C-alpha positions, -999 to +999 in steps of 0.1 A: -120+720-147-124+719-110-133+750-091-114+741-059-079+755-061-067+730-034-077+701-057-054+716-083-023+716-061-025+680-048+004+668-070+024+699-063+020+694-026+033+659-029+064+672-047+069+700-022+064+676+007+093+655-007+115+685-013+106+701+021+116+670+042+152+682+044+140+715+059+119+696+085+149+675+094+170+706+099+144+720+123+138+708+159+105+693+149+103+656+143+085+642+113+056+632+135+053+667+149+054+682+114+026+658+104+005+672+132+013+707+121+002+699+086-031+685+099-038+718+117-026+742+090-048+753+061-035+771+031-053+801+015-046+823-015-045+858-002-054+886-027-063+859-053-080+886-075-048+905-078-022+888-100+006+910-088+000+905-050-017+871-048+002+846-026-003+814-008-004+819+030-005+794+059-035+798+083-019+786+115-048+796+138-056+760+146-021+751+158-030+756+194-052+725+192-023+702+183+005+717+205-002+694+235+000+664+213+032+677+196+047+678+231+042+641+236+039+624+202+076+613+199+077+600+235+045+580+229+058+565+197+091+555+213+073+539+243+048+521+220+077+507+199+094+493+230+121+518+226+135+541+253+124+577+251+151+602+254+141+633+274+139+665+253+132+701+257+097+695+244+087+668+270+077+679+304+078+645+322+080+641+359+105+669+365+084+693+345+053+683+364+070+689+398+084+722+386+049+733+374+034+722+407+059+742+426+053+772+403+089+770+390+081+766+354+056+756+328+053+743+293+042+778+282+078+787+270+083+754+252+048+756+237+056+791+225+089+780+210+073+750+194+044+770+180+068+797+166+089+771+148+058+754+135+044+787+122+078+796+106+079+762+088+043+764+077+051+798+062+082+785+044+061+756+031+035+780+017+063+799-001+078+767-014+044+756-027+038+788-045+073+788-059+068+753-072+036+762-089+052+792-105+081+771-118+056+746-132+037+774-149+005+766-129+003+795-105-020+817-125-045+788-130-044+781-092-047+818-084-077+822-107-094+791-092-089+805-057-104+838-068-135+820-080-139+802-047 
């Protein structure tokens, strides 16, 4: 048996990814942005030694490193595919640059909104993963492996 609890949940994560795609589509994040979120988020089992209180949590402390890319990823993909990029709230563009230069606005608000939604979705994903493991009868095994880490 493997000691790393994250190795134990690979299959479960694939199932949850599939189930969670509807939730991502219902959000303002694109699939590309969600992919960036998932590269920045790490999952931990909090209180792994306590069967009653143990839970999977999303460590979103590294999100700040992907936020700038999240702002532009969809626009870059559309431009690279020869498509026309539609302006969005998450893209600053020329107007945003002019406003920032004039001190009339910045991306801070949209970054905060984007980060807040990414954190919310990551937390929901952690809950969905734990729920999936519980339904499959694998949560206790995963929790014990996490406690041993």
